[in-house]
N, C-alpha and C positions, 0 to 999 in steps of 0.2 A: 504494500500500499504506499502511494506517494505521500510524503508529508504534507503535500500541499491540498492533500484530500482530507487531512485530518485537522484542518485549521478551522473547525466548526464544532461547537458542543451540542450533541443531543442530550436531551434530559429524558430520563425515566426515573420511577421511584427508587429501584435498587438496581445495580449493574453487575451482572453476571461476571465472575471472575474464573472460580474453578468450579465445573459442573460435571461430575462423575456419577454420583449416585445421591441418596437421600442424606448420607452421611457425611460424605466428602464433597461439599456444597460450600463455596465462598463467595460473598457478595459484598459490595460497596453501597452503603446507604446514603451516599452524599454526591454532590454534583463533581466535586473535584476529589480524585483518590485520596489526598493527604487531609482532608477536610475532619475524617473520622476514621475510627478503628474498623477494619474489616470484620464481617460477622457471617455466622453460619444463617441460612435462609430464615430460620425461625426467629433471628435477633441476638442470639448468644455470640457474645464477642469471640472471635477467632483471629487475633491481629496477626497481620503481617506488616513488617515495615520495609520500604524501600528508600535506599540511601544513594547519592551519586556524589562522589568526591571527585573533584575537579582541581587539580593541581594542589591537592590538600583541603581544600575549602569544602564543606559537607553542606549537602542540600538534601532535604527531604523530598520524595514524590509520592509515597505510598505511606497510610496509615498515620495515625495521631503522632504528636510529639513537639519537641520545643524547637527543632532545629528550623533553619531558614529553609523555605519551600523553593522548589523550582516550579515555576508557574505553569500551571496547566492550560495548554492551548487548545486542545482539541480532544474529542471523545467520539467515536464511532462504534456502533455496535451491529454486528451482521449475525447470521445464524449461528455460526461456529466460533466467532471471534469477537473480543472486546479489545479495542486499540484506543490508546492514550498518547498524546503528544504534549511534551513539555520543553520549555525553553529557559534558557538562563543567559546571562551576557555572552558567555563562551561558547557553549555548546547547546545542541537539541538531544532531546530523548525521546525514543518510541518505546512504548511498552506494550506489548501484545500478549493478552491471556486468551488462550484457544485450546479447546476440546474435541479433539475428532470424532465427534457423534455423527458418524457417517452410517444412515440407517441399512445400506446396503452391505455392510460390514458387521456383523454382530460381534465379532472379536474386538473391533475398536468401541463399540457400543459399551461393551462391558469391561475394558481395560481401564482399570483405576490410576490413569495416569492423565495429568493435564501439563500442558506447556506454558513457559512464560518467556517469550524472545524480547530481548532488548537490542536497541540499535542507537549508537551514540554517533553524533555528526559535529564536526568543528562549525561553529557559525562565524567565527572572526578570523577564519582562514589561518590559524595558529595551531602549532603542535601542543599538546596536553597531556599530563598524566591523568587518567580516568580510571575509577574504579566504581562499579556497580555492586551494592550490597544488598542482601535480602536477609531479613531474619524473620522465622517462622516460630510463632510462641507455643509453648507447651499445651496451651489451652486446646489445640488441635486433637490432642489426646485424652481429653477430660470432658465429663458432662458436669455442668454446674461450676460454681466459683471456687468451690473447696480444693486448693492444690493436693495433689496426691504425689508418692513418691516416682520419680520419673528416671529413667535411664535411657543411655542412647550411646553412639559412637560412630566411626567413620572409617572407611577403608577405600582400597583402590580396587576397582573390578573392571577387568577388560582394559579399556582405553579411557575410563572416565572415574570420577571419585563419587562416592555415595556416602551420604550421612544418614542416621536412622534415629527415631525416638519413640518412646511408649512408656506405660506406666509399667512399674517393675511387678505388680501384681495384675495378671492378666485374667480376665473373667469374660470370655467370648460368649456373645449373645446374653450378655448380663442384665440387660433389661428390655422393657417394651414400653412404648408410649408414643406421644405425638411431639411435643416441643422438647424433645430430648436430643442430646448428641452422643456420638459413638465415645465410649470409655476402654475400649480394647482395641488390640491392633497396633500398627505402627505408621508413623509417617516417615517418608523417605524423600530425599532431595538427591538429585544427579544432575551434573552439570557437564557442558564441554564448550569448545570454541573460543574461549579467552585466551590470550597469551599465557596469562596466568591464572589458574582456578583454585580455589580453596572451598571444599563442601565439607563442614565440620558441625558437630555437637558441641555445644558451649553451656556453662552455668555462668549465672552472675548472682551478686549478693545485693539486695536491697532493703530498705527500711521499712518496717511496717509503722505507718503513721499512728493507728489506732492504738498499738501497745508500746511502742518505742523500741521494740526488738527488730532484729534482722530477719530476712528470710532468702530462700534461693529460688532462683527461677532457671528453667532449662530452655533452649531453643536451639533450631537448626540455623545455621548460617551458611550463605552461599556469597562468596567474595569472586569478582571476576575483574581482572585488572588489565588495562590496555594502555599502549603508547599510541595516543590518536594522533594520527597525521593530518594535516590540512589537506582538504580536498576528498578525504576518505571517509568511509564509516567502519566501525567497529561494532561486531554483533557477538552475542552470547544467547544459549539456550539453557534454561533451567527446565527440569521436569520434577514435578511435585507429583508424589504417588501415595496411597494409603493402602497397605496390606491389612483388611479386615479380618484375616484367618479365617473365621466362619461369618459367612454373610446372611444366611438365612436358616431357620429351622423350618423344614419342610416336611411337614407330616411324619415326624419323628426322626428325622436325620439332619445334622448340621452340614449344610451345603456351601462350599466356596462359590465364588463368582464363576460365570461362564468361561471366563478367559483363563481359569485355572483348572480346566476340566481334565487336561491331559497331563496332569502333574507338574504343570508349570509354576515356578516360584515368582515371587514379586522381582526378583533380580532379572528373570527371564523377560517378564513386562517392560520394566525399564530399559533394558538392553534394546528390545524391539522398539521402544518408543523412540529411544535416540537415534538407532540406525535408521528408522523410517521418517524421521523429522522432516527432510525435504520433500519427500515424497507426500507425505500427508499434509504439509502445508499447502502445497500445490492443489492436490485433491479438494481441501477445505475451501480454497479460494474459488476453485472451480464451481463447486457446490452452491457456495454463498451467492455467486453471480448468476448462476440459474435459478435458483430460488427467488432471488430478487427480480429476475426477468419475468419469471412465471407470474409472481404476484403483482408485479406492476402492469399486467394484462388487465388487472381491476383498477390499480391506481396507487399512488406513491404512499398513501396512508396505509393502505391493506399490507403492501410489502413491508412497511417498518412494523406494524405490530407482529406480522408473522415473524420477523426475525427476531423480537423480541422474546415471543412465545416458544421458540423450537428448543433452544438448550433446557430450559425450565422444564418442559413436559417430559423429555427424555430423561433428565438427571432426578426427576421423582420417581424413577423406577430401579429395581435391581435386577438384572439379568442372570440367571442360574440355568441349570438343567436339571430335569428330573432322574430318578433312577435308569431310565431308558435312555438318557442322553439328548431328550427332546428339550427345545427351549422353554422356560418358564420366565416371564416377564412380570415382576410383580410392582405393583404402584404402591406408595405410600401415601395415604390421604393426609397430606400436610396440612397442618393448622386446621383440622376440623376434627378429627378424632383419633387419628393415626392409624386407622384401619389398613390393613393389606389384602390387595386384590378386590378392592370394592367395585362391585358390577356397575354401580351407577357413577363411578369415576372413570372406569373404563370407557363406559359407552360414549361419554362426550368427548374423550380424549383421542378417539381412534381415527378421526380423518387425516390427521398427521400420518398415521402408520399405514392407513389403507393407502394413502398417495405414495408412499417410500417404502414400505416393506410390512406387507400384510402377514409374514410369518409372526411377527410381533404381536398381532391381534390374536391369533391361534395361542400364542405363548401366554397372553392375558385370561384366556378362556379355559386353558387346561386345569390349573387348580380348581376353579369352580365347578367344572364338570366333575372332577374326580370327589370333592367334598360332597356333592350333590347326591353321590350314590352310597355316602355312608349311612350307617343305621341312625345315627343322632338326628340327621336332616330329615325328618318324619313328613314334611310338607310336600304337596304336590304343585309347588311353584319354586322358582329360582331363590337360591340365597342372596344376601346383601354383600357378604364379604367371606374371607376365608381366615381371619385372624386379626391380629393387632401387630404392625411392624416391630420388628424382624420375624415375628412368629406365626409361621402357617400351621395353625393348631385348631381351625374351627371358627365358624363364625362367633364373632363376640357381641355384634349388634342385635338389641331386641332381647337381651336375657329376660328371662321371667322375673320380674321385681319381685314377686313375694318369697321367693327363695333366697333366704338371707346369705347365704354364701356368695351366690352371684351378686347381688347388690352390693355386697362390700367390696368386692372386686372392681366395680365401677369407679368407686372412690379410690381404692389402692392403686389403681394403673397409673393415677395422676403422679405418683411419684416413682414410675417405672416398674411396677410390680407385672409379674408375667400372669395371663389367664391361664386357668387350667386347660387341660388337653381335651377339648370338646370332642375333636375328632375321632377320639377312641373310645368314646362312651356309647353305651347301648341306647336304643331307641327309649328305652323306659327312663332313661335319666331326665329327657324332657327339659333342657334348661332354657329352651326358647319359648317367649310369650308370642301371641298372634298379633297384639296390639300394635307393635312398633316394627312390624315387618313392612315389607313393600312388594307384595305378590305380583301386582300388574307391571309395575316400574321394571322389576328385575327379570320376571320372565320375558317380557317384551323386548328388553335390551339383549338378552342372549340370543334370543330367535333372530333378530334383525342383524346383530354381529354375524351369525353363522350364514345367513342368507347373502350380505354382502361378502363374505369370504368365498362362499361356493361361486359367486357371480364373476368375481375377479381372477380367482384362480382355481378352477373347478377340480383340477386332479391333484392338488396339494392339501396336505393335513386333514384326511377324511375322518381321524380321530376326533377331530373337533366338529366336524360337520356330518357327514352322513353316518359315521359309527356311533353318534350320540342321538340318534334319531328317536329312541325309545324316551330319553329325557323331553326332547322337543315336543314329543307327541303328548306327554303328560301337562307340559307347561301350556300348550297350545290350547288344550281342553279346559284348564283353568280359565285362559282369556275369554274363551267363547261362552264361558259360564257367567263370568263376573266382569267382563271387560267393557262391555257397551255402557254400563252406567256404574263405574266403580263406586263401591261403599266408601266409607270414611277411612281411608289409609293413606300412608305416607307414599310420596313420589321422591326423585332425586332432589327435588326443590324441598327437603325435609326441614330445612330451616325456616320454611314459612309455616310450618305445622300440618296436622292433619287437615284433608279437605275431602268433604264427600261429593259425588257427582262431578268430578274433574273432567272437564272436557279433553284439556291436552292430554290427560293419562288415558281417556278412550281411545285417542288417536293412537297413541302408542299402542295399546292393545290391538288395535286393527292392523297397524303395521307389523305387529307380531304374527298375526295370522297370515297376512299377504308373505310373510317372509317364510311361513312353512310351507305355504303352497310353492315357494321358491325352491326349497330344500325338496321337496316332493318330487318336483319336476327334474331336479338334478340326479334324484335316485331312480328316475325313470318310471316313477308312478303318476303317469300323465292324467288320468281319469281322477284320482283323488286330488292332484295339483289343481286341476279345473274346478273342483267341487270347494276347495278352499279357497281359491280365489273368489268365487261367487259369494262366499260366505263374507269374506272380507268386503267386496262391492256392495252387498246389502247392508251391513252393519256401517259402513262409512256413509251411505245415503242416508239411514236413520238418524246416526249421530249428528251428520250436518244439519238435518232438518230441525232436530230438536235442541241445537246449539245457535241456530241462526238469531242474530238480532238485526237491526236495520241495515247496518254497513260493516258487520264483523261477526265473530262469533264470540259467545258469552264465557267467562270465566268457569262457570258451573252451569249444569243444565237447567237448575233452578234458580241461577242467579238473576240479578237485575238487569234490566235491558242494556244499560250503560256499563256493566262489567265487561272486561275483556282479559286477554292473557296471550303471552307469546305462544303460538301453536307450532314450536320448532320440532316437534317429533314429526310434523307432517314433511319434513324435508326428504324423507326415505321414498315417499311417494315418487317425487320428482326424481331422485337417483334411479329408483326402480323402473320408472315410466309406467307405472301401475295403472295410472288413470282413475284413481279412487275417488278424487275430488274434482270439480270442474275449475276452469281455468278462472273463472270469476270470485272462488274462493280465495285463491292466492292473492289475486290482485286488491280484493277487499282488505284482507289481512295485512299486506304489505302497505297499503295506504293509510291503515289504521295505525301501524306502528311508526309511521313516519310521521304523522299528526300528533303522536304521544310523545315525540323526541323531546328530551331534556337536553341541557348543555352537555351531558356526557354518556348520553344514549337513552334508549326506549326503556321504561321500567319493566320487571319481569311480568307484571299485571298490576290491574287496577287497585290492589290493596296497599301498595306502597311505593316510594320511589326508587326503591334499591334495584339493581339488575344483575344480570349473570353475562359476562361478555362473551362466553363460548356460544350461548345460545342466541346472542344478537347475531352472531355470524352465520348460525344455522338458519336463523329467519333471512338474512340477507341474501343465501344462498337460494331459497326459495323462490325468489324473484327471477333467478335467472339472468339477471342483467348486471354488467360490470359497474355501471353507475350507481346502482343500488348498494352493491357490496361495498364501493368506495365511500358512499353516503352514511352507511353504518360505521363503516372503519374509521372516518375521520373524528367520530364521536369517542371512540373508544383510544384513538391516539390522543386525542384534547385530555382526557383522563390520565394517560400516561404522562403527558407533559405538565400536568398542573396539580395532580394529586398531592396533598401536603404528607401522606403516610409513605415514609421511605422502607418499603416492604418490597419483596419480589412481586411481579405482576398479579395483582388480586383479581381473581374473577367475581367476587362479590362486592359490589360497593354502590354508593349513592348517586343517582345520575343528575341531582342538584348541587350537592355540595363537593362531589368528586373524592369524599372520604371513604377510605375502607369501613365495609360493614363487618366483615370476616373474610377467612380464607387467605392464603397467600403461597405462593410457590407450587401450585397444585398442576397436577398433569393435565389437567382437563382444558388447559388452554392450547393442547393439540386440535382442540375443537374449532379454534379460528382457522383452519385449515379446510373446513367445510365447502367453501366456494371452489377451492382448487380441487376438491375431489370431485365436485359436481362436473367441473369442466373436463376432468379426467373421464369421467362416464360419458360424456357427449363427444370425446375425441376418437 
């Protein structure tokens, strides 16, 4: 990236720096990299400090501190990269944080390595002695603020130096929860390229102000030294990696990341990362350019929000394999309740993965289908989740509240407690209540995703599509019985509470039935497929007639004439080209949503002014017009540029104030890619 292209400042609430997985995730919550300490996505400080020494004079360009700062002149965020540009009187500095999350390469998606490239150039046409110094705090290996004994070291490996750091007492998979960070495993730094490189583990003594005693803090240090010549540039590459040792508890087994499936160690991963640096840098630049070009066919605002969403969505997952070696891609329900493999989080996120790697959608569905066959799940509808991150131990949502042991666990999990092993309980244990389940929601979600997979890749992953038809048959029967006018139950928008006679939920049920028809057709059962298609057609007509108001559809079937809601589930009718609703339905709905727009977008429904950005882009895609997509995207971009809350891209915010209501760093922002998925279907 030429420096002249970096002389502008993009503004987003929080800037992605290192984005590998839910635990190895580093962000800046300020406009300039040196204004605040860097943080984990949940807000816990994970400080890195970046210093530039020019002829012995010290300047700070990253992290909080008392040193003089090197002024930030530019910031640019693309799909895989975040680039900063700084200037002083003598030199210019480009800092490039990037993670090669290229979805066509599962090895890269899972590799726990991220790059920080630096480039120093002389601005005064003179020679200079320059050092780039990085410090990674021991907080990377801790959860909470209480320091724990830490150890580390450094050594030469192959042609590069490596330093490592971790807690002395290791308890892999030692806790479960939402706003927590990892306290097991080891942080690594490795570097190359400089004329002189020093990567080391360091300790320093500090004074405790509260009690007047001293303490000891550890950190990893990377120091790159250059003799900077006039008219030339000097570069260095730092790889930051995290070996979590055990990534996921998967139905009774502690599983490592996908990258380690063939016995690879973290040293192997780091070696590969350094060796492939130039190749991957080129591939990332090419992908960034392609995504920008594809998204700009809708408009510049749409391209920007897709770039901001890309890394966030992918890094809110962990990729492993099951015992058979099949990929399993597990989402963490970030800043919500910490659930793992949540179906109604998977559902909105999938447009990104349908566009670039459908195998990852199958990998999301596999643990849900597996749990659905276990005796403890006794319902004839799909489950909500498969555990709480990083434990795939059975659904934890909707536990029966009158059972004291489970009620206590709800409170204890906030302190990182691990839920019981629900997956191995018998049917008679009955840990789940019916009240807080999402029967229509999750059954419709699973059916729709299976149908889209079979349409995109008919011959792949039949364990998730045709080999699971017995489950889909059970779930579609539930939708036929209860879906046309759902009773009082939760949907994916559960933060809005229970809602009876939900029109949008009925639309999801219809799309679930139509999806089953698509699956039957793929299985060669043409007559049954036609029968279920007709059932969907009849239900769609009935739902439309009962929901119609003067110029839109109502929020609920029994709601007031002026009530309304985003009917985002209907987008699948457009993608599948099923023709379940007339063109006039889509024209009226989109017109209504545009009329209801506030500064930062259209509210979710008539009950409040908050919205969900993923659903907004699903509705934009329903219009089938690039200008409509851009019109919706401009409001979301305005939120990113003006929201006062310095958190990773929130999907739930107020359309009037621009304030975050809840949720941050969630994978659901993959839903912003729905217009691109619609375009893929039309091509």
